[in-house]
Structures are given as structure tokens and as C-alpha cells.
MARKE-179338 format. One record per residue (C-alpha): residue number from 1; x, z, y. Coordinates in pm, whole numbers. Example, Ala and Ser with C-alpha at 12.3 -4.5 7.8 and 13.67 -1.06 7.14 Angstrom:
# residues 2
<atom num="1" px="1230" pz="780" py="-450"/>
<atom num="2" px="1367" pz="714" py="-106"/>
***
This chain:
# residues 267
<atom num="1" px="1101" pz="-1779" py="-1689"/>
<atom num="2" px="1105" pz="-2117" py="-1508"/>
<atom num="3" px="1137" pz="-2304" py="-1835"/>
<atom num="4" px="866" pz="-2086" py="-2011"/>
<atom num="5" px="619" pz="-2143" py="-1723"/>
<atom num="6" px="707" pz="-2510" py="-1680"/>
<atom num="7" px="410" pz="-2712" py="-1591"/>
<atom num="8" px="181" pz="-2413" py="-1547"/>
<atom num="9" px="13" pz="-2380" py="-1210"/>
<atom num="10" px="-183" pz="-2093" py="-1047"/>
<atom num="11" px="-531" pz="-2141" py="-916"/>
<atom num="12" px="-386" pz="-2208" py="-574"/>
<atom num="13" px="-199" pz="-2511" py="-722"/>
<atom num="14" px="155" pz="-2369" py="-684"/>
<atom num="15" px="391" pz="-2354" py="-976"/>
<atom num="16" px="346" pz="-2027" py="-1171"/>
<atom num="17" px="714" pz="-1929" py="-1132"/>
<atom num="18" px="645" pz="-1871" py="-755"/>
<atom num="19" px="430" pz="-1568" py="-853"/>
<atom num="20" px="704" pz="-1429" py="-1079"/>
<atom num="21" px="967" pz="-1464" py="-799"/>
<atom num="22" px="734" pz="-1306" py="-543"/>
<atom num="23" px="670" pz="-999" py="-772"/>
<atom num="24" px="1054" pz="-965" py="-828"/>
<atom num="25" px="1091" pz="-979" py="-444"/>
<atom num="26" px="845" pz="-694" py="-394"/>
<atom num="27" px="1018" pz="-496" py="-675"/>
<atom num="28" px="1356" pz="-542" py="-502"/>
<atom num="29" px="1267" pz="-513" py="-134"/>
<atom num="30" px="961" pz="-284" py="-116"/>
<atom num="31" px="1032" pz="-65" py="-422"/>
<atom num="32" px="1416" pz="-76" py="-419"/>
<atom num="33" px="1452" pz="-116" py="-802"/>
<atom num="34" px="1758" pz="-251" py="-972"/>
<atom num="35" px="1861" pz="-556" py="-1172"/>
<atom num="36" px="1683" pz="-459" py="-1495"/>
<atom num="37" px="1349" pz="-421" py="-1311"/>
<atom num="38" px="1403" pz="-744" py="-1112"/>
<atom num="39" px="1465" pz="-930" py="-1442"/>
<atom num="40" px="1163" pz="-778" py="-1607"/>
<atom num="41" px="946" pz="-863" py="-1300"/>
<atom num="42" px="1055" pz="-1229" py="-1324"/>
<atom num="43" px="962" pz="-1224" py="-1700"/>
<atom num="44" px="649" pz="-1009" py="-1675"/>
<atom num="45" px="402" pz="-1274" py="-1775"/>
<atom num="46" px="620" pz="-1480" py="-2018"/>
<atom num="47" px="511" pz="-1311" py="-2340"/>
<atom num="48" px="142" pz="-1297" py="-2240"/>
<atom num="49" px="122" pz="-1660" py="-2122"/>
<atom num="50" px="370" pz="-1856" py="-2327"/>
<atom num="51" px="516" pz="-1901" py="-2673"/>
<atom num="52" px="801" pz="-1659" py="-2619"/>
<atom num="53" px="793" pz="-1322" py="-2801"/>
<atom num="54" px="931" pz="-977" py="-2722"/>
<atom num="55" px="1204" pz="-1041" py="-2980"/>
<atom num="56" px="1307" pz="-1359" py="-2785"/>
<atom num="57" px="1319" pz="-1151" py="-2466"/>
<atom num="58" px="1529" pz="-887" py="-2635"/>
<atom num="59" px="1766" pz="-1141" py="-2776"/>
<atom num="60" px="1819" pz="-1309" py="-2442"/>
<atom num="61" px="1803" pz="-1015" py="-2197"/>
<atom num="62" px="1860" pz="-696" py="-2394"/>
<atom num="63" px="1650" pz="-399" py="-2514"/>
<atom num="64" px="1586" pz="-244" py="-2170"/>
<atom num="65" px="1429" pz="-553" py="-2022"/>
<atom num="66" px="1238" pz="-622" py="-2337"/>
<atom num="67" px="1089" pz="-275" py="-2343"/>
<atom num="68" px="958" pz="-303" py="-1987"/>
<atom num="69" px="816" pz="-654" py="-2050"/>
<atom num="70" px="650" pz="-521" py="-2361"/>
<atom num="71" px="489" pz="-240" py="-2162"/>
<atom num="72" px="370" pz="-486" py="-1893"/>
<atom num="73" px="227" pz="-712" py="-2163"/>
<atom num="74" px="29" pz="-426" py="-2320"/>
<atom num="75" px="-131" pz="-348" py="-1969"/>
<atom num="76" px="-243" pz="-711" py="-1919"/>
<atom num="77" px="-589" pz="-859" py="-1944"/>
<atom num="78" px="-940" pz="-792" py="-1817"/>
<atom num="79" px="-1100" pz="-448" py="-1863"/>
<atom num="80" px="-1461" pz="-336" py="-1894"/>
<atom num="81" px="-1561" pz="-1" py="-1742"/>
<atom num="82" px="-1479" pz="207" py="-2041"/>
<atom num="83" px="-1139" pz="47" py="-2091"/>
<atom num="84" px="-1065" pz="83" py="-1723"/>
<atom num="85" px="-1140" pz="454" py="-1738"/>
<atom num="86" px="-910" pz="505" py="-2040"/>
<atom num="87" px="-639" pz="295" py="-1871"/>
<atom num="88" px="-663" pz="487" py="-1545"/>
<atom num="89" px="-634" pz="821" py="-1731"/>
<atom num="90" px="-325" pz="687" py="-1919"/>
<atom num="91" px="-158" pz="538" py="-1608"/>
<atom num="92" px="-224" pz="845" py="-1396"/>
<atom num="93" px="-12" pz="1049" py="-1642"/>
<atom num="94" px="264" pz="788" py="-1592"/>
<atom num="95" px="402" pz="592" py="-1884"/>
<atom num="96" px="725" pz="651" py="-2065"/>
<atom num="97" px="909" pz="419" py="-1823"/>
<atom num="98" px="780" pz="451" py="-1470"/>
<atom num="99" px="929" pz="99" py="-1395"/>
<atom num="100" px="645" pz="-53" py="-1601"/>
<atom num="101" px="394" pz="101" py="-1362"/>
<atom num="102" px="590" pz="4" py="-1045"/>
<atom num="103" px="624" pz="-363" py="-1160"/>
<atom num="104" px="247" pz="-367" py="-1251"/>
<atom num="105" px="167" pz="-244" py="-902"/>
<atom num="106" px="391" pz="-514" py="-747"/>
<atom num="107" px="219" pz="-774" py="-964"/>
<atom num="108" px="-121" pz="-655" py="-844"/>
<atom num="109" px="-8" pz="-656" py="-478"/>
<atom num="110" px="100" pz="-1016" py="-494"/>
<atom num="111" px="-219" pz="-1110" py="-675"/>
<atom num="112" px="-418" pz="-951" py="-397"/>
<atom num="113" px="-206" pz="-1124" py="-138"/>
<atom num="114" px="-289" pz="-1465" py="-293"/>
<atom num="115" px="-659" pz="-1402" py="-382"/>
<atom num="116" px="-805" pz="-1663" py="-144"/>
<atom num="117" px="-793" pz="-1949" py="-396"/>
<atom num="118" px="-1036" pz="-1763" py="-637"/>
<atom num="119" px="-1418" pz="-1780" py="-634"/>
<atom num="120" px="-1604" pz="-1495" py="-456"/>
<atom num="121" px="-1729" pz="-1319" py="-780"/>
<atom num="122" px="-1363" pz="-1305" py="-908"/>
<atom num="123" px="-1238" pz="-1165" py="-573"/>
<atom num="124" px="-1500" pz="-887" py="-579"/>
<atom num="125" px="-1414" pz="-797" py="-935"/>
<atom num="126" px="-1036" pz="-789" py="-878"/>
<atom num="127" px="-1077" pz="-601" py="-551"/>
<atom num="128" px="-1297" pz="-334" py="-717"/>
<atom num="129" px="-1052" pz="-295" py="-1006"/>
<atom num="130" px="-764" pz="-264" py="-750"/>
<atom num="131" px="-947" pz="20" py="-560"/>
<atom num="132" px="-1033" pz="201" py="-892"/>
<atom num="133" px="-697" pz="164" py="-1068"/>
<atom num="134" px="-410" pz="62" py="-843"/>
<atom num="135" px="-485" pz="241" py="-521"/>
<atom num="136" px="-483" pz="590" py="-683"/>
<atom num="137" px="-175" pz="495" py="-876"/>
<atom num="138" px="15" pz="390" py="-564"/>
<atom num="139" px="-94" pz="711" py="-402"/>
<atom num="140" px="24" pz="922" py="-688"/>
<atom num="141" px="367" pz="758" py="-682"/>
<atom num="142" px="401" pz="807" py="-302"/>
<atom num="143" px="381" pz="429" py="-234"/>
<atom num="144" px="174" pz="477" py="83"/>
<atom num="145" px="259" pz="141" py="252"/>
<atom num="146" px="164" pz="-44" py="-68"/>
<atom num="147" px="-149" pz="170" py="-118"/>
<atom num="148" px="-252" pz="80" py="242"/>
<atom num="149" px="-197" pz="-290" py="175"/>
<atom num="150" px="-397" pz="-277" py="-150"/>
<atom num="151" px="-685" pz="-96" py="37"/>
<atom num="152" px="-689" pz="-348" py="315"/>
<atom num="153" px="-680" pz="-649" py="90"/>
<atom num="154" px="-944" pz="-504" py="-136"/>
<atom num="155" px="-1176" pz="-428" py="157"/>
<atom num="156" px="-1118" pz="-776" py="302"/>
<atom num="157" px="-1227" pz="-948" py="-26"/>
<atom num="158" px="-1494" pz="-704" py="-148"/>
<atom num="159" px="-1669" pz="-651" py="183"/>
<atom num="160" px="-1561" pz="-956" py="401"/>
<atom num="161" px="-1847" pz="-916" py="658"/>
<atom num="162" px="-1778" pz="-550" py="732"/>
<atom num="163" px="-1399" pz="-618" py="735"/>
<atom num="164" px="-1426" pz="-897" py="991"/>
<atom num="165" px="-1667" pz="-696" py="1212"/>
<atom num="166" px="-1417" pz="-402" py="1234"/>
<atom num="167" px="-1125" pz="-646" py="1289"/>
<atom num="168" px="-1315" pz="-799" py="1581"/>
<atom num="169" px="-1395" pz="-461" py="1738"/>
<atom num="170" px="-1035" pz="-356" py="1708"/>
<atom num="171" px="-923" pz="-692" py="1865"/>
<atom num="172" px="-1170" pz="-654" py="2150"/>
<atom num="173" px="-1041" pz="-308" py="2241"/>
<atom num="174" px="-671" pz="-384" py="2192"/>
<atom num="175" px="-570" pz="-418" py="2560"/>
<atom num="176" px="-755" pz="-107" py="2666"/>
<atom num="177" px="-626" pz="86" py="2372"/>
<atom num="178" px="-266" pz="-8" py="2438"/>
<atom num="179" px="-297" pz="93" py="2802"/>
<atom num="180" px="-457" pz="432" py="2711"/>
<atom num="181" px="-200" pz="521" py="2439"/>
<atom num="182" px="90" pz="442" py="2667"/>
<atom num="183" px="-61" pz="656" py="2940"/>
<atom num="184" px="-121" pz="936" py="2685"/>
<atom num="185" px="238" pz="932" py="2555"/>
<atom num="186" px="409" pz="903" py="2894"/>
<atom num="187" px="376" pz="1278" py="2999"/>
<atom num="188" px="470" pz="1389" py="2646"/>
<atom num="189" px="793" pz="1199" py="2654"/>
<atom num="190" px="869" pz="1331" py="3004"/>
<atom num="191" px="816" pz="1684" py="2888"/>
<atom num="192" px="1029" pz="1637" py="2585"/>
<atom num="193" px="1308" pz="1497" py="2794"/>
<atom num="194" px="1284" pz="1787" py="3040"/>
<atom num="195" px="1326" pz="2029" py="2749"/>
<atom num="196" px="1620" pz="1824" py="2605"/>
<atom num="197" px="1435" pz="1764" py="2281"/>
<atom num="198" px="1570" pz="1450" py="2114"/>
<atom num="199" px="1268" pz="1267" py="1979"/>
<atom num="200" px="1087" pz="945" py="1896"/>
<atom num="201" px="726" pz="912" py="1986"/>
<atom num="202" px="528" pz="636" py="1821"/>
<atom num="203" px="157" pz="546" py="1761"/>
<atom num="204" px="-19" pz="390" py="1465"/>
<atom num="205" px="-362" pz="222" py="1431"/>
<atom num="206" px="-600" pz="343" py="1170"/>
<atom num="207" px="-652" pz="88" py="898"/>
<atom num="208" px="-976" pz="-110" py="887"/>
<atom num="209" px="-1048" pz="38" py="536"/>
<atom num="210" px="-1005" pz="393" py="660"/>
<atom num="211" px="-1232" pz="325" py="953"/>
<atom num="212" px="-1502" pz="176" py="727"/>
<atom num="213" px="-1463" pz="475" py="486"/>
<atom num="214" px="-1519" pz="718" py="767"/>
<atom num="215" px="-1808" pz="517" py="910"/>
<atom num="216" px="-1976" pz="507" py="570"/>
<atom num="217" px="-1895" pz="865" py="456"/>
<atom num="218" px="-1993" pz="1033" py="784"/>
<atom num="219" px="-2271" pz="793" py="882"/>
<atom num="220" px="-2119" pz="720" py="1227"/>
<atom num="221" px="-2076" pz="405" py="1426"/>
<atom num="222" px="-1741" pz="250" py="1514"/>
<atom num="223" px="-1744" pz="397" py="1867"/>
<atom num="224" px="-1786" pz="740" py="1718"/>
<atom num="225" px="-1457" pz="733" py="1535"/>
<atom num="226" px="-1215" pz="947" py="1738"/>
<atom num="227" px="-891" pz="908" py="1551"/>
<atom num="228" px="-856" pz="529" py="1554"/>
<atom num="229" px="-513" pz="590" py="1707"/>
<atom num="230" px="-269" pz="858" py="1598"/>
<atom num="231" px="49" pz="966" py="1780"/>
<atom num="232" px="351" pz="1073" py="1591"/>
<atom num="233" px="634" pz="1282" py="1734"/>
<atom num="234" px="964" pz="1289" py="1533"/>
<atom num="235" px="1225" pz="1526" py="1654"/>
<atom num="236" px="1595" pz="1548" py="1576"/>
<atom num="237" px="1606" pz="1915" py="1467"/>
<atom num="238" px="1878" pz="2144" py="1608"/>
<atom num="239" px="2081" pz="2298" py="1324"/>
<atom num="240" px="2061" pz="2667" py="1424"/>
<atom num="241" px="1678" pz="2693" py="1456"/>
<atom num="242" px="1424" pz="2645" py="1178"/>
<atom num="243" px="1255" pz="2306" py="1181"/>
<atom num="244" px="912" pz="2467" py="1152"/>
<atom num="245" px="967" pz="2669" py="1469"/>
<atom num="246" px="1087" pz="2358" py="1653"/>
<atom num="247" px="781" pz="2165" py="1545"/>
<atom num="248" px="549" pz="2442" py="1674"/>
<atom num="249" px="745" pz="2445" py="2000"/>
<atom num="250" px="669" pz="2069" py="2037"/>
<atom num="251" px="306" pz="2137" py="1949"/>
<atom num="252" px="295" pz="2401" py="2221"/>
<atom num="253" px="435" pz="2149" py="2478"/>
<atom num="254" px="172" pz="1900" py="2383"/>
<atom num="255" px="-108" pz="2153" py="2420"/>
<atom num="256" px="28" pz="2252" py="2767"/>
<atom num="257" px="-40" pz="1892" py="2867"/>
<atom num="258" px="-365" pz="1827" py="2674"/>
<atom num="259" px="-621" pz="2091" py="2592"/>
<atom num="260" px="-681" pz="2111" py="2219"/>
<atom num="261" px="-1025" pz="2099" py="2054"/>
<atom num="262" px="-1025" pz="2416" py="1822"/>
<atom num="263" px="-1260" pz="2248" py="1574"/>
<atom num="264" px="-1040" pz="1948" py="1539"/>
<atom num="265" px="-676" pz="2086" py="1542"/>
<atom num="266" px="-492" pz="2116" py="1211"/>
<atom num="267" px="-142" pz="2262" py="1199"/>
***
């Protein structure tokens, strides 16, 4: 791959092989795929962008790697709306080898992470394509962390003004938010300890994209979003009691401390 891409640079000015290695790293560390997929990830642009053919790949790296690279090559290029609709339909049914789709998602993630060097109109196009094609795919495959990253990066590049506004508002409230969530969690932890329930209590911040989506869909302001923070309680279930019952017991403890809003509670 290094020899094939020799002398080729990305828009950022870095050697093209850096992209191939970065995609392979995502495939290995974030997706947990094996040697065949890592090899295919490093080679994913070789047939499309250089003189090498699928036959060359097969002769050097074997049929499995060549088949994945061939699948990735067929999914390359720009798409108009009609082609994108067809491609989305095809991808959502998942291809013959799911590794093709996983590497394609890893490729798109790294492209989104390095979008800054492109002109604005290109950023908007690629971000829109990502939200339309790759976010639903990542969701379908249960890649929720990658889905969230793709949403955030797409939002950042497609709607930079709104993205920066929400980011600033979150930053301005950070100190107050951290204080409130720690105060909120403290009595819950104390009660769980009293009841000898082994647990971990954490909190997470709603993503800027999710906040923007809610503001837009419900026609509300930032200060009217009530679930910017979420608290998660993970218990170590006792073996002789059903997990469902233990979870409802914890919910009961929480509602003893804080009065639930009937129109908002979902169990």
C-alpha cells in the first residue's frame, strides 16, 4: 500500500498512506476486527486510486482480502441522490461480507475526522452524505459510539454556527452542571450502599447533535431541554433474584428520593 500510494498526498498535505493506516487502526481498535480486515483496510483505496488490480491484490494477499477490497472498490465514488437511495437500500440489507461495510464505515469516520482541509461546499456535501448513509448504517450495526462521532462531526461541518453556539452554551454551564449532577447522584449512591447493592453510578452529557435535533424538532430553546444530562446506574446482579426485579428495586429507591414526573417516566 505504501508503494502503491507513493508520492500521493491528501488535501491536508500528508502522505496518503497515513489515511490507510488510520482506517486500519479504527478497524482494529474500535471495531475489533482481525488480520484479514486490517490488511483489507490498509489496501482499501489501492485498486481505486492506483494501477494495481484486484488480481494483483489476490496474488499478493489471497482471495479473502481481495474479495473485501473488491467490495470496498465497488462502493467508492460520489453519488447523486438516486444512486445514494439505491446504495442506502443495498447497504441496509448488509452485504455478503459485513466486513466490507465495517471497513467502509471506518473509512468514512477517518474522512470526517480530517475534513478541515476541504472547502466548505465539500464539507457540507460529505457531512450530508454521512448523515444520510453512514449514520443509519452504524446504528443498524450497533456501533453507537461511532454513530455518535459521525453525527457530531457531520453537525460540526454542515451547521458550524449552530454547532459552535451549542458548544459555547454547554461550556458556559459546565461548572454549574458538574456541581448539580454530583449533588443529584450523592443521595442515590448513599441509598444503594445502605441497601448493599453493588453498583456504578455515572453520568453522560447529551451530544450537541442530539440537543440541536431536539431543539429543531420540538421548537424549543436550549434552556428548555431537560435531558442534557443523563444518569446511569449499573448494578451487579445477585444470582438468585431476577435482574428485572432488581432493576425495578433500584428504580423504587430512586423514586423514594426524587419524585418522578408521570408524563416523563419510561420503564
